[in-house]
C-alpha positions as a Markdown table, in Angstrom:
| # | Residue | x | y | z |
|---|---|---|---|---|
| 1 | Met | 0.0 | -0.1 | 0.0 |
| 2 | Gln | 2.9 | 2.4 | 1.0 |
| 3 | Gln | 4.6 | 1.6 | -2.2 |
| 4 | Glu | 1.5 | 2.3 | -4.2 |
| 5 | Ile | 1.1 | 5.8 | -2.6 |
| 6 | Leu | 4.9 | 6.5 | -3.3 |
| 7 | Leu | 4.3 | 5.3 | -6.9 |
| 8 | Lys | 1.4 | 7.7 | -7.3 |
| 9 | Ile | 3.4 | 10.6 | -5.8 |
| 10 | Leu | 6.3 | 10.0 | -8.1 |
| 11 | Leu | 4.1 | 9.7 | -11.1 |
| 12 | Ser | 2.2 | 13.0 | -10.2 |
| 13 | Gly | 5.5 | 14.8 | -9.9 |
| 14 | Leu | 6.8 | 13.4 | -13.1 |
| 15 | Thr | 3.7 | 14.5 | -14.9 |
| 16 | Ala | 3.7 | 18.0 | -13.4 |
| 17 | Ala | 7.5 | 18.3 | -14.4 |
| 18 | Ser | 6.6 | 17.2 | -17.9 |
| 19 | Met | 3.8 | 19.7 | -18.2 |
| 20 | Leu | 6.1 | 22.5 | -16.9 |
| 21 | Ala | 8.8 | 21.6 | -19.5 |
| 22 | Ile | 6.4 | 21.6 | -22.4 |
| 23 | Cys | 5.0 | 25.0 | -21.3 |
| 24 | Ala | 8.5 | 26.5 | -21.0 |
| 25 | Ala | 9.5 | 25.1 | -24.3 |
| 26 | Ser | 6.3 | 26.6 | -26.0 |
| 27 | Ala | 6.8 | 30.0 | -24.2 |
| 28 | Asn | 10.4 | 30.1 | -25.5 |
| 29 | Ala | 9.7 | 29.0 | -29.0 |
| 30 | Ala | 10.9 | 31.7 | -31.4 |
| 31 | Leu | 8.2 | 33.5 | -33.4 |
| 32 | Asp | 8.7 | 32.5 | -37.0 |
| 33 | Asp | 8.6 | 34.9 | -39.9 |
| 34 | Ala | 5.3 | 33.8 | -41.3 |
| 35 | Lys | 3.6 | 34.3 | -37.9 |
| 36 | Ala | 5.4 | 37.6 | -37.4 |
| 37 | Gln | 4.1 | 38.8 | -40.8 |
| 38 | Asp | 0.5 | 37.8 | -39.8 |
| 39 | Ile | 0.8 | 39.7 | -36.6 |
| 40 | Met | 2.2 | 42.7 | -38.3 |
| 41 | Lys | -0.5 | 42.7 | -41.0 |
| 42 | Lys | -3.2 | 42.4 | -38.2 |
| 43 | Gly | -1.6 | 45.3 | -36.3 |
| 44 | Gly | -1.1 | 47.5 | -39.3 |
| 45 | Cys | 2.7 | 47.6 | -38.9 |
| 46 | Thr | 3.4 | 46.7 | -42.5 |
| 47 | Ala | 1.9 | 50.0 | -43.6 |
| 48 | Cys | 5.0 | 51.7 | -42.4 |
| 49 | His | 7.6 | 49.1 | -41.6 |
| 50 | Ser | 9.5 | 46.3 | -43.3 |
| 51 | Val | 12.3 | 44.0 | -42.2 |
| 52 | Asp | 15.0 | 45.6 | -44.3 |
| 53 | Lys | 13.9 | 48.7 | -46.0 |
| 54 | Lys | 13.0 | 52.1 | -44.3 |
| 55 | Gly | 9.5 | 53.3 | -45.1 |
| 56 | Val | 7.4 | 55.8 | -43.3 |
| 57 | Gly | 9.0 | 54.2 | -40.3 |
| 58 | Pro | 12.4 | 52.4 | -39.6 |
| 59 | Ala | 13.3 | 49.0 | -41.0 |
| 60 | Tyr | 13.1 | 46.4 | -38.3 |
| 61 | Lys | 16.8 | 45.7 | -38.9 |
| 62 | Asp | 17.6 | 49.4 | -37.9 |
| 63 | Val | 15.4 | 49.1 | -34.9 |
| 64 | Ala | 17.3 | 45.9 | -33.8 |
| 65 | Ala | 20.6 | 47.6 | -34.4 |
| 66 | Lys | 19.7 | 50.7 | -32.4 |
| 67 | His | 18.7 | 48.5 | -29.3 |
| 68 | Lys | 21.4 | 45.9 | -29.6 |
| 69 | Gly | 22.6 | 45.0 | -26.1 |
| 70 | Glu | 19.9 | 46.7 | -24.2 |
| 71 | Ser | 18.4 | 44.3 | -21.7 |
| 72 | Asp | 15.1 | 46.1 | -21.7 |
| 73 | Ala | 14.8 | 46.6 | -25.5 |
| 74 | Ala | 11.7 | 44.5 | -25.9 |
| 75 | Ala | 9.9 | 46.3 | -23.1 |
| 76 | Lys | 10.9 | 49.7 | -24.8 |
| 77 | Leu | 9.6 | 48.6 | -28.0 |
| 78 | Glu | 6.4 | 47.3 | -26.6 |
| 79 | Lys | 5.9 | 50.7 | -24.9 |
| 80 | Met | 6.5 | 52.6 | -28.1 |
| 81 | Val | 4.1 | 50.6 | -30.1 |
| 82 | Arg | 1.4 | 50.6 | -27.4 |
| 83 | Ser | 1.7 | 54.2 | -26.6 |
| 84 | Gly | 3.0 | 55.6 | -29.8 |
| 85 | Ser | 6.2 | 57.5 | -30.1 |
| 86 | Lys | 7.7 | 60.7 | -31.7 |
| 87 | Gly | 11.3 | 61.5 | -32.5 |
| 88 | Ala | 12.8 | 58.1 | -31.8 |
| 89 | Tyr | 13.6 | 57.2 | -35.4 |
| 90 | Gly | 12.8 | 60.6 | -37.1 |
| 91 | Gln | 10.1 | 63.4 | -37.4 |
| 92 | Ile | 7.3 | 61.3 | -38.3 |
| 93 | Pro | 5.2 | 60.1 | -35.2 |
| 94 | Met | 4.1 | 56.5 | -34.7 |
| 95 | Pro | 0.5 | 56.4 | -33.6 |
| 96 | Pro | -0.5 | 54.2 | -30.6 |
| 97 | Asn | -1.4 | 50.5 | -31.4 |
| 98 | Pro | -4.2 | 49.5 | -29.1 |
| 99 | Ala | -4.6 | 46.0 | -27.6 |
| 100 | Ala | -7.8 | 45.6 | -29.8 |
| 101 | Lys | -5.4 | 45.4 | -32.8 |
| 102 | Ile | -2.6 | 43.6 | -31.3 |
| 103 | Ser | -2.6 | 41.6 | -28.0 |
| 104 | Asp | 0.1 | 42.2 | -25.3 |
| 105 | Ala | 1.2 | 38.6 | -26.0 |
| 106 | Glu | 1.4 | 39.2 | -29.6 |
| 107 | Leu | 3.1 | 42.4 | -29.1 |
| 108 | His | 5.8 | 40.8 | -26.8 |
| 109 | Glu | 6.4 | 38.1 | -29.4 |
| 110 | Leu | 6.7 | 40.7 | -32.2 |
| 111 | Ala | 9.1 | 42.9 | -30.2 |
| 112 | Glu | 11.3 | 39.9 | -29.5 |
| 113 | Trp | 11.2 | 38.9 | -33.2 |
| 114 | Val | 12.1 | 42.5 | -34.3 |
| 115 | Leu | 15.2 | 42.4 | -32.0 |
| 116 | Thr | 16.6 | 39.3 | -33.9 |
| 117 | Lys | 16.6 | 41.1 | -37.3 |
């Protein structure tokens, strides 16, 4: 009986550990380019930005270069997108992008993706 209880406890612990590992792996999975493009289209980002060419707004590669090595770069980008910004990359202001267009989770993923360019 006692062995049965220990076996159940061990099995429960292994199940919980496996579930945590799966969640951590999916949370750390990098956003692929196709999914990033979908989020950018949904959020309206593609009207002004592209990966490698300056448009109305800066190219994502230029954004990544400007923030290279900053530990809080993703949070800064998220704040700029959510609140809008002016003067960070030129005279043309970026309007705020509300959560109704792009969720906080998507915005975070996209900011992390931009920083890899």
